N, C-alpha and C positions, 0 to 999 in steps of 0.2 A: 358503819352502814354506808353503802355506796350511793344510795338514793338520798338527795338532800332533804332534810326534814322540813315539813311545813311549819309555819308559825302557829301558835295556839291562838287562833283568831276568834275574837268576840266583837260584838258591835254595841256601842252605846245607843241609848234611845234617840239621840240626835243624828245617828248614822256614822259616828266617829269609829274607825277601826282601831282595835286594841290588840296587841300581842301580849297575852297573859303570861307568856314565858318570861318576859322581862318587866311586865307590869307598866307598859308605856304605850302611848297613842302614836299612830303614824303621823298624824297632823291634827290640827283643829279644823272642824267643819266650818266654823265662823270665818276664819281668815287663813286657812292653809295655803291657798294659792297666793294670796297677798304676801304671806310670810316668805314663800318660796322666791317670789320676785324681789322682795326687799332684802332678804338675808343673802341669797345666793347670786341671783343675777346682778342686782345692784352692787352687792358686796365684791363681786369680781370685775366690776367696771364694764359690764355689758349693757348695751350692745357695742359701745364705742371700741372696746378692746379687740373685737374681731373684724371691724371694718377695714377693708383693704387687704385682708389676709387671705392667702390662697388656701390655707389649711389651718384650722383652729381645733384644738382638742381640749375637751372638758372631761375631767375624771371625777367620779362621784363614789364615795364610800357610803353604801346604803341605798339600794335601788327602790326597795319598798313597793309602793303602788305605782311608781313611774311618774309621780306628780312633777318632780323637778324636771324630768326629761321633757314632759309635755309643755311645761311653762317655757323651757328653753326653746323647744321646737316652735312654739307659737311666736316667740320673739324673733327667732331666726327667720321665720316666714315674712314677718313684717319689716324687720330691720337688720337682715342678714347681709353678709358680704356678697356683692352682686355675682362674682364669679368664683367665690370660695366654696370650701367644703367643710362641714361641721362634723367632727367625730365626738361622740359621747360614749365614754368607756366607764362602766359602772360595776360595782361588786355587791353581791348579795349572798348571805348564808342560808336564809330561810325564805325561799321564793313563794310568792303568792300564786294561786291558780288564776287563770284568766278571768273566770266568772267573778271572783272576789275583787280582782283589780277593777273590773268594769263597774261593780257596785260601788267601790270606793271613789272612783273618778266621776260617777254620775252626778255628784253634787255641783259640778261646774259645767253649765250648759255651753259656755263659750269654748270649752275644750272638747265638746262632744265629738266633733268630726275627727280630731286628732286621736282622741281616746279610742274611738272605734277602730281606727287604723292600727293603733298599737295593740289593742286587745285581739284583733283579728290575726295578728302575727306574734302573739305573746310567746316569749321564750319557753321552750319545752323543759319540763322539770327533769333536770339531770345535772350532775356535777360536771364542770368543764367550762368551755368557752363557746359562746354562740354569738354570731354577728347577723344583724338584720339591717338591710340597706334599703333606703328609699331614694333611688337615683334622681328622680325628678325634683326631689326636695334638696338634693345635694347634702345628704345626711345619712349617717350610719350610727347604729347602736351596737356596742360590743359589751356583752354581759359575761362576767366571770362569776360562776356559782360555786359556792363552797365556803369553808371557814376562811376568814380574811388572812389568818396566819399561813394558809396554804396558797391562796389564790394571788394575793398581791406580790409575793416574791416570784411567782411564776409568770407574771404579766410583762409585756413588752410594749411600752409606749412612752411618749414625752408629752406631758401636759402643759397647757397654757393656763389652766385654771383648775381649782379643786373645790368641789362641794363636799364638805364633811357633814353628813346627815345621817349618821347612825343614831340609834336610840341613845338616850342620855348616858354620858360616861359612867355615871353612878350605877346604871342598870345594865350596861352592855360593855363591860370592860375590854373585851377582846378587840372591838372595833377601834378603841382608843389606846391600845397598849403602846408602851414606849417603843417597841420595835417597828411600829407602823410609820412613824415620822421620818426616820432615815430612808425607808423604802420610798416614801413620797418624794424626798429630795432627789433620790436617784432617778426618779421618773418625771422630774420637773425641768422645763425650759427656764433659762435665765429670766427673772422677772415674773415667773408664774404667780398668779394670785390665788389666795386661799380664802374661803368664806365659811363660817360656821355659826350656829346659833349659840354655842356654849362658850363660856369664858372660864371654864374650870382651870384651876392652876396647873394641873398635870398636862392639859392640852397646850396651854401657853408655853410651859417649859419644854415640852416635847418638840413643838414647832421651832422654838428659838434655838434649842440645842442642835436641831437638824439643819440650821442655816436659813430659817425664815425670820424676817422682821415682823414682829407681831404688834398689833395695835387694837385696843378696845374701841368699839364704836357704839353709838346709841342703838339699843335693841328695837325689836318690833313688837307692837302690841303690849302685852303685859310683861315682857322681858326687858329689863332695864338696859342690858348690854349684850353685845355680840362681838365676835372677833373677825378681823381681817388680817391677812398676812401676805407677805411678798417674799419670793425666794431670791436670795442674794447669791449671784454666781458671776464670775468673770469669764466663764466659758461661753462662747457664742454657739448658737444652734442655727445651722443654715436653713433658710426657707427653700422648700422644694419648688422646682419649676412647674409652671402650669401648661407648658407646651411639650410635654414628654412625647417623643416619637419612639415607638416600640415595634420591633419586628418579632413575630411569633412564627416558629418553624413547626408546621403541622396544623391541620384543620380537623383533627379528630375531636373527640369530646374534651380532651385536655386543652387543646388550642382554642376550641370554641368557647369554653368556659372562661379562659383567660381573656380572650378577645372581648367577650361581653362585659366582664367586670372592669377591665381596664378602660374600655370605651365609655362605660357608664361613669367611671371616675374622672374622665376628661382627657384621656390619652388619645393620641392619633396612632392607630394600630394598623399595621400591614401584616397580613398572614400569607405565608408561602406554603403551598401544598402541591406535591407532585401529582396527586390524582387529579382527574379532570373535573371532579365535582364532589359535593359533600357526601359523607356517609358511605364511602367506597372501601375504606380500609377496615381495620379491626373494629372500629366503632360503628360499622354499617350493618349489623344484624337487623332483621325486621323488627324485633322487639328486644328490649333489655330490661333486666330486673335490678332494682335498687332495694336491698334488704340488709339488715345489720348483721355483722359478725360480732356476737356478744360472748365474751370470755367469762369464765367463772371467777377468775382472780382479778384483783384490782391492780393490774400492772400498767406500766406506761403505754404499752401497745394496746391494751384493752381500752384505756382512756381515749387515746387518739382515734381508735376505730369508732368509738361512740361519737366523738366530736365530728369526725368526717361524715358519719351518717346523718347527724342532725344538720350539719351544714348543707348536705344535699337536699334535705327536706325543705329548708328555708329557701334555697336557691331555685329549685325546680318548681316550687309552688306556683300554680296557675299559668305555667308556660305552655305553649303549644306542644303537642306530642307527649304530654305527661298525664298519666291517669293514676289516681290513688287506687291501691289494690292491697287487700289483705293477703298475706302469705302464710300458708299452713306449712309449718316446718317440723318435720319428723326427724328424730335421731337416726343416723345411718347405721350405728352399731352400739354395743353396750357402753363403750368408752364415751361416746357422744351423749348417750342417755344419762350417764352419771354427770357429765358436764352440765347438761340442761338442768338437772336436779339442783346442783350447787348454784347455778346461775339464778334459779328461781328463789333460792333461799336468801339471796342477797342481790337483788337485781339492780342494774345501773339505770334502768328506765322504769317509769311507772306503768300502771295498768292501762292508761290511755295509749300506750305504745306496744306493750307485750304482755301476754298472759299465758297460763298453762292451758293445754287442751288434752284431748284423749291420747292414749298411747305414748304418754311422756313427751308430747310435742309442744311446740310454741306457736302462738298466733301473733305474727307481726302486723299490727293494725295500721301502721303508717308507711308501709312499703309502697313502692311505685313501679308501674310498668311504663317504660319509655318507648317511643317510636323515634329512633335516631334520624330517620329520613325527614321527619317533621321538626324535631327539636333542634338539630344542629344548624340547619339553615336559619331558624328563628334566632338562635344565639348569634349568628354571624350577620344578622341584618344591620345594614348601614356600616359594615366593616369592609375595608378594602382587602379582598382576597385575591391572590394571584394563583389561580388554578392552573395546574399543569406546568408549574415552574419549579424546577429544582433549585434549592437554595445553596449557594456556595458561600460559606461563612468564613470571614477573616476575623478570628477572635481578637488578635492584637489591635486591629483597627476598628473593631466593633462595627463591622459592615456586613451586609448581605448583598451579593451580586453587585458589589461596588457602590452600594448606597449605605451611608453611615447612619446609625441610629443611636439614640440615647441609651437604649437597652435592647438586648436580644434574649428571647426566651426559647429554649429548645424543648419542644413538646411533641417530638416526632416518634415516640415509642422506641422501638428497637434501633432506629437510626441514630439514636444518641451515641451508641457505642462506636459508630463510624467516625465520630468527631474527636473522641478521646479514647485512648486505650487504657487510661487510668481507671475508668469506670467499668464495672462488670454488670451487664444486663443479660439475663437468661431468657431465651425464647421458649415459649410454651405454646404448643399448637392446640387450639380449641376448635371443636367442630359442633355445630348445632344442626338440627333438622327442623323443617317447618312445612306447613301446607295451609292452603286456604280451605276453610270449612264452608258448608252451605248454611250453617247455623250461627247466628249472632250470639255472642256470649259476653257477659260483663267481664271487666278485667279481674283476673284472679291468678294466683300462683301457688304452686306446690313445690316444696323443696325437701330433699333428703340426700345430700351429696350432689346429685344432679337436680335440675329444676324443670318444671313444665309451666308454660305461660299460655293464657288465653286472653285475647282482646279482640272484640268484634268478630271477624271471621278468621283471624289468624290464630294458629296453634303452633307453638314453638317449644322445643325441648332440647336438652343437652346439659352441660357441655363437657366435652372431654378436656383434659389438661395433661397433654403428653409432651415428651421431649421433642425438640425440633432440630433438624440437622442443618438448618440455615438456608435451605432452598426455598423455592416458591411454594407457599402454603397450598395444599391440595386436600380435598375431601377424600376420605377412604372408606371402603366397605367395613373395615374393622371398627372404625370409630362409629359408623352408623349402627353397627350391631351392638356396640356398647350402649349407645344412647337409647336404642329400641328396648334393650333389656332393662334399662333404668325406667323407661316409660311404662313397661309392664307393671312395675311396682307403684310408680307415682299415680298413674291414671289408666287403668285397664280400658276404660271406655274410650279415651282418646286413642289408645293403641288399636282398638278395634276399628275406629273410624279411619285411622291413618292407613290401615291396610287397603282401604278402598280409594284413598286419595293419591294425588300426585305429590309425593314428598320430595322436597328439595333439601340439599345439604349445603352448608357454607362453612368454610374453614378460614381461620385467621390466626396470626401469631401475636401473642401477648408478651410484652416485655415485663419481666419481673426481676427481683433481686434475690440474693441468697437468704436474706433475713425476712423476705416477704413484705418489707416496708418500702414505700416509694422514695424517690429522689426528688426533694423539693428544696430549692434554695440556690445559693450562689454557686457558680461554676468553680470548682476547686483549683487553686493555684498549686499544681503538683510540684513544680520546681521549688517553690518556697517551702512547701511541706517537707520535701526531701532534704533541703538544705538545713532545716531545723530539726532533723530527726532526733538528735540527742536531747535537745531541750523538750521536745514533745514527749519523749519517753519519760523524762523526769516529771513532766506534768500529768502523767497518767494517760497519755495519748488523747488529750482533749485540745482541740485547736479552735480558738475563738478569734474574732476580729477580722478586719478587712485585709490584713497582710496575707492571709491564706485564701483569698478569694480573687477571682478575675473580675475587675470592676465592670459592672454593667452587663454581665452574662449570667443567665440563670437557667436552671433545669426544672422541668416538671415531667416526670416519667417514672417508669418502673411500677406501674399501677397493677400489673397482673390482671387477674380476672375481675377486679373491682374498680375498673376505670371510671365508670359512671358515678361511683360513690366517692372516690378520691378526688376527682377533677374539680368540683366546686371548692373544696377545702383548700387544695393546692393553689387555686386561682386567688382565693382570699388572702392567703399568706403572701404570695408574691406581689399582689396589688398593694397590700399594706406596706411591704418592704420598699417597693419602688417609690411610693408616695409619702413615706414616713407617717403612715396612719397607725393606730393601735393594731397590733397583730392579733388576729382571731385564733390564737393557739397558745398553749402553755410553752414556756421556754424548753422544758424537757421534751415535749413533743417535737419541737423544731430540731432539737439535738438528735432525736431518734431518726429523723428523716433527712438530715443535712447530707448533701452529696459527698462531702469530704470524708465521711465516715469510712467509705470504701477505700480511699487512699490511705487513711490512717491504719486500717486493718492490714493492708498490704505492707506498710512500713513496719508494723509491729511483728509481722511474720517474715520480715526480710525478703519480701517478694518484689520490692522496688529498690 
């Protein structure tokens, strides 16, 4: 089943939540918060351990109601590192719904404000990785949803502390399996602290064999003992700089999302953009649609498409120029109709996100209509943008226009291919039509191959996806005719109104890749890859590690027609990479989108 199962939730008379699946309580109503503070916060030496730290990461096995997270957040507010950032990365196999979490957390009035904030942005029910950030609090929550034997091996982070808070080992064996402890060690910084309520022998042995020094401590409440442990390692883990200076090339939606997330994280960002102002390039259509691409199979591409869509929901929420809009999505042909049927038989998202409608269609309940001319300037607020300035990049010196930076991110769409011939970006010409109506309409969208959008007085439809010869993009009568034909099917009423209106066309070139997946990650070191061709062939054409990357140079592009969906997800991955935060993506998803895959493909085919 692709949708994560809910717990079998019941409630005791005193309000204690119970998962009947394992026959265990989430916490004690009498002293659940006190136990969280005593066992986990005190057990990991907090708040003293994070004081003076630029970046502190807590990992938790068993998110449950979010009580430990809120207890940590409350302590961080009152006794956090003044200029630091707190990462809380957590794992859950049976996620609660927001209403149940709110009910469970309502017992503690002192947490009410934080609980309200958390429940208002509660993670969406779906397998995968979601990250929610509160920039003003200097805090992020990264949730991996799914069986622990799948999610923990696919996670990427380095923990300073661990909260082991699954249900009792006797009732929830998977969370405490022998394989978990070596995976913890791989994701621990030297000296990482571990705290848990249990003193089960299997847990003590598992931690010890994985390299943790384990010690019993006095328990809390009716529990006589609990465990604390410390990871013993001679390998140093460098602390990240808090004064990271980053250049971003391109101020479209990719560059704007990067600028916002990096600035919120504490970086000093400079954006270089050839255009004279925002939303003039491919990201500059009057309206844009964010809706999911949901596949019938549970492939890696299907999973990362869902992750990217959910990332866009979290990121765009409540921002200027963003309107929630249901999208009515009809199959364009029999093949797509069959795909929709298979998808609905095993959906990756719940009914609060997608449901079946007439004519074999789908209703996407959480899609969004964006106004780029409003959204992009809002994302670039308080960011240094050099409009009308072409960026001359010196990769070897990591400089732009003779100014050196700690990192450079190339997010300039098809211009990426001008910087390196090793990467292949394909230009696709997209044209839309739009007009201003005399009638105000609520935000809505219809899709079936093409799409039609309404918001206020704006009506927009399209878009074509044609080959591009490399010249200046220009609208054509043939593309307009294609779009008008599509509108006849999508919305005959709009088509009739459009005949009386002044319709304008707009064309732009989208950069895409042969496999239709974006390029997100470090700039590939092509010379090193070519030098190690034979070793890479023996390794199955998999290249990991910094030896095959150009230090401090990153890419975010090749988004095709889904730039507004991919951009927040890409920005989250690169921000985490630069700051050594928990990466909000599965390892396999990062491998699927890593830029050096194109170089490896050429080497495999003897094209380099």
